[in-house]
C-alpha positions, 0 to 999 in steps of 0.5 A: 919491782916485785909482784905479790900474788895472794890466793884465796884461803883454802878453807874458803874454797872448801866451803864453796859448792863447786870448789876444786880441791887440788892436792898440795904440791911441793915447789921444785927448783928448775935449773936451766943451763946452756951447754955453751952459754957463758951466762950464769944459770937461772933458777925458776920456781914453779907456781902452785896450780891454784895461783897459775889458774888465777893468773890465767883468769880461770878460777873455781869461783867463776864456774859458780858465778858464770855457769854458762862459760863452763857448759854452754847450752845448745840451741834446741828446735821445738818439734812441729805439732800436728793437731789430732781430732777424735770423733765420737765414732772413734775415728782419729784425724790428723790435719797435715795440710789444710788446703785452700778454698771451700770445704767439702760437704755432704752430698759432694763428689770428691776426687782423692788419692789415698794410701791405706795401711794397717796400724803396724804400717803394713801396706794394704792398698793405694791409688799411687804406685809405690814404684813409679809414683803414678797416681790413679785418683778415685771419685767418691761421693760423700754419702755413707751409704756408698763409702765407708762412714769413717772415710766420709767423716775424714773427707767432710770439711777438707779443702782442695790440696788438703791432706789428712791422716786418720785411724778408722775403726772397723765399726765405721769401716768396711762393714760390707763389701760394696762400700768404696773405696775398694780396688777393682783388681781381685788381689788388692780387693781380697787383701783389703777385705781380709783386714776389714775387721781391724782398724785401718790407717788412711792418708788422703789428699783432696784433689778436687771437689766436683 
């Protein structure tokens, strides 16, 4: 019983956009002889590459019809989106953790932890020790006559457990040395006030509403 194989015409493959043009190959006769075999030698003719690939179920046409088999797509996770709010004063606020319970209002006293940095990430001051992790929360009144206005705008509307990151321009920052929050120690206080004329980044966490 003889099995006849018929390949697609070469001109047809050339017209396909993703066809592969293989150089013509000559048929070679391979003779297998056993050194101690009494059986006659067997002659095997090699098949053209195109015919061999079709026998294996792989053809250039399948790459055009089923591109997913040729290049499987990888799963991609969508990045988390952090809402950013820009106030008329120029303060930019990012809501990191919303918190729970009632919102802080004007006139409230709040207990917070914060980290203050320059826009380039340079550390300025924090209520959390960078090495031990121990915190010394501060109590602030939501009154722009006692704390910097930009931070008051950030804290207003926050809930207990909430966390925000904000960029505070100098116009609503430390316009005088009496505004909180400010460290009691001379070194940290001097470091903070030396950057009073540039924007500052505050990352605050609301612990309690008093």
